[in-house]
N, C-alpha and C positions, 0 to 999 in steps of 0.2 A: 504493500500500500504506500503510495507516494505521500509526500508531506501535505499536498493540497487536499488530500482526502481525509486528513485528520482534522476534524472540526472542533474538537474540544480537548484542550490540554490544560493541565493545572500547573501553576507556577509559584506556589507559595511554599518556600522552604523545602521540607522533605516530603510533603504531601503530594499526591497525584490522584486524579480520578481513576476508578477501576478500569483496567484495560479493556474488559469486555464491554463496558458501557461506551467507551470511546469508539471501539470497533463497530458496535451497532449503529451509533450515530453517523459514523463515517460512511458505512455501507448504505444507510438509508438516504443520506444526502447525495451520495455519488450517483445514484440512479436518477436524481433530479437535475444534476448539473447540466448546463448547456454549453455551447461553444463560447458563450460570453465569458465564462469563468476563466478562459485561457488568455484573456486580454492582459497586457502588461500592467504592473501596479500603477495606480493613479497617482499623479504628482500634484502637489498643492501649489497653485499659482497665487500671487498676491491678488486678493479680491476683497475689498473692504466691505462688500455687501454680503459676503458669505458668512453665515452664522456657524461658528464652530463649537462643538460640545464634546468635552472629554467624558468618557463613560467607563466606569469600573464594573465588571461583571464577576459575580461570585456564585458558587453553588450553595446548597443547603448547609454545608459544613464550613462555609466562609472561606473556601479555597478559590483563588483567582482562576478564571476561565479564559483561555485564549483560543484562537482558531475559528472564531465566529466570523460571519461575513455580513455584508450590508443587508441582505434580505431578512436577517434575524432581528433587525431593529426597526422600530417605528417611532416617530417623534411628532409631537403636537406642539403648536404654539398658540396660546390662547384658545385651546379646544379645537383648532383647525389642524388637521394632519398635513405635514410638510413632506415634500419629495426629497429624499436623501440624494445629494448630488456629489458628495465627497465622502470617502470612507478610507480609514487607514488603521492598521493595527501595529504599525512599526514603532520601534523604540526610538523616539526623537529626542534631541538635546533639550534640556530644561534649564530655565533660569530660576534659581531658588534663593529665597532669603531665609536665613536662620535667625529667629528672634529669641534671644536667650536671656533668661532672668538671672541677674546677678545681685538681687536685693538681699538684705540681711537675713531674711527668712530661709534663704537657700544655703546657708552656711554648712549645714550638716549633709546636704544633698548634692552640692555643686560638683564634687569630684566624680560622682557616678553620672550626673547629668552631662558633664563634659565628655566622658567616655561614650555615652550614648550618642551624643551629637557627632562625635568623631566616627562612630560606626556608620551613621547615616551618610556622612560625607564620603567615606571610603567605598560605599556601595554604588556610587554613581558611575557615569561614563566619562571618558576624557573630554568630551565635548560639552558636558554640563558646566554651568558657571554658578558660582555662589557668592553671596555677601553675608556678612554677620552684623547684626544689630544686638548690642547688649543694653540692658536697661535695669535701672534701679530708680533713683530719683527722677531721671530723665533718660530718654533713649539716645544712644550714640552709635554711629556707623563705625564699628571697630575694624572692619575689613571691607574694602570695596570689592566689586565684582572681580572674580578670579576663577580660573580653572585649576589653579594649584591649591588643592585642599589643605596642604601642610601650612599655608599661610593662615587659614582660619583656625586650624588646630592649635597653632602656636599662640594665637590671640586668646583662645579659650583658656589656655593654661594660665595666662597672666592675670585674668580678671579676678579681683577679690570680691567676696560677697559682703555687701553692706548697703545701707540705705533703704528707702521705701520702694513702692512698686508702681511704676507708670506704665501699666500694660497697654491701655488703650492708645496712648501716644506712640508706643512702640510698634503696634500693629499698623497704625496710620502711617508712620514713617516707613515701615517695610513696604507697604503698598505703593507709596510714592517712589521709593527706590526701585521697585520692580519695573517701573515704566522705562528705566534705562537699560533693561535687560535686552540682550541681542536675540533671544530665542522666543518664538511665539508662545510656547508652552511655559507657564509660570506657576510657581507655588510658594507658599510660606509655611515654614515649620516653626510653631510656637512652643517653647518649653518653659513652663512656669510652675510655681507652687502656691500661688495665692491670689487674693483679691486685689483689684486696682485700688490704690489709695493715694494716688499722686497726680493723675493725668489732668491735662487741660481739656482734652477731648472727652466727650461722653460716649457711652456704648452706642447710642443712636447715631452719633456722628460717624463712628467707625462702620456701623452696619450700612448706613447710606453710602459711604465711600466704597465699601466692598462690593455693593451691587453695581457700581459703575465700572468695576475692573473685571477682567477675565482671568481670575486667579483662583487656584484651589488652596484652601487653608487646612492644614493639619495641626491639631493641637494636642499637647500632652500636659495634663494637669496632675502634678505629683503632690497631692495633698489629700489627707483623709477626710476632712470635714468641710468640703466646699459647700455642701447643701445648707449648712447652718450659718454660714457667713454671708451677710448681705452687703451689696455694694450698689448704690443707686437703683435698688429694686431688682437687681440681677445678681444671682450667685455667679462666682467665677466659672463654675462648671457649665451653667446654662449659657453663659456668654460664649464660651469656646464651642460648645455643641451647636449653638445657633449659627455661628459663622461658618463652621465646618459644613453643616447641612446645606446652608445657603449656596455654598460654592462647589458642592460635590466632593468635598474633602472628607475628613474623618477625625473624630476626637477620641482620645484614649485617657483613661483615668486609672492608672495602675495602683494596686494596693501596696506595692513596695517599689523602692527605687531600683531594686535589682531586676525589675522587668523592663527597664528603660531601653537597654540595648536591643532586646528582642523587638520591642515596639518600633524603634527607629529602623530596624531592618525591614519590618513589615511595611512601613510607610515607603521606604525606598523601593521595595519590590512592587508595591502597588503603582507607584508613579511610572514604572517601566512596563506595566502590564495593563495598559488602558487603550481603549479605542477612541478614535477621533471621528466624529460624525459632522458633516457639513451640509447646509441647505441654504437656498435663497428664500427668504420669507415671502409668503403670498401677500403679506401686508406691506405694501410699498411706501406707506406713509412715513416720512421722516419727522416724527413728532416728539422724539425723545422720551416716549412713554415706556414703562416697565411691561415686559411681555413674559408671561409665565410659560415655562417649558414642562413637558411631560415626556419621558422616554420610556418605551416599553421594549422588553426583550421577548422574542418568540423562540423558545428553545427548540433545537433540532429534535427529530424523532429519537426516542430512546432516553431523553433527558426530561425528567418530570418538572423540575423547577429551577429557575435561575433568578438571581437578584441583580438589579442594575442600579447604579448610583451616579448622579450627574448634578450639575448646577440647576437651581430652581427657576432661573430666568435671566433676562438681560435687558438693558436699556437700549431701545432702538436709536439709530442715528438721528440727529436733529438738524434740520435745515436752519439757515440763518434767520429765517422769518418765523420759525416755529417757536411757540412759548415753551418754557420748561415745565414739565408736569411729571413729577416723580413721587411714587408712593412710598 
């Protein structure tokens, strides 16, 4: 069986889908394939009107699933189904911002958190680029964009743990910085242990700004009692979860700092096992309004259930004459 006949492959650590299940899915789909399947891979041209959506697909055991094709996906914008015109499952270079908490409350955890961040950096590809924002009383860009991960690792080693927690300001700065990234695919990794108690920006400021960006946010909250600590009406846990869900990323809340390295590895693997789906919206209005997205996965025969995760929506382009209307 050739590689093109393999439709489902798992890519998370040591797990893999049962071989018999893969074979059944492959044989079922092979009988349906047409000559169109033999076309060369589609290349992405610069197209400002093409809406791109990163999608993560997992099975019922939360293992990443690769090998799917365009017909397995459907996408809706504001309840209207869209025609998928671009599809890719390739591992593309990423621009990533690491947002790292060095406030005083991290003192007993910072060594393990540094090791976890270094694990994440080492899992990337040579073409990936990274920058580092460290925050306590205020955020600072500790290392500018670089493909040399040792520069970021060296900066992480030097940072002392002291001060308060300006988390919202740090995420905002990270989003601003990502605009300078050279890769279309962008992500933020936030590692923190507590509530915001220092920022000028509010959670709503950050949420509104996130909705304007095409960025996936992954958060790691390393604290045991986030649910009991309130900050401007939001717990730290709820804040991280909401931003992650909004962008198609993921939030983790380990019970122990010793889980951090494994979590960072999972995030790095996920970023390398995603699909990119593109379409031209049937709504041609350049009104700057928020448009809700819904992505559906249609599993191949032989696979009972798959989960798909992606961003919840995007702001449409806005003409010079159109008024701003954001939800």
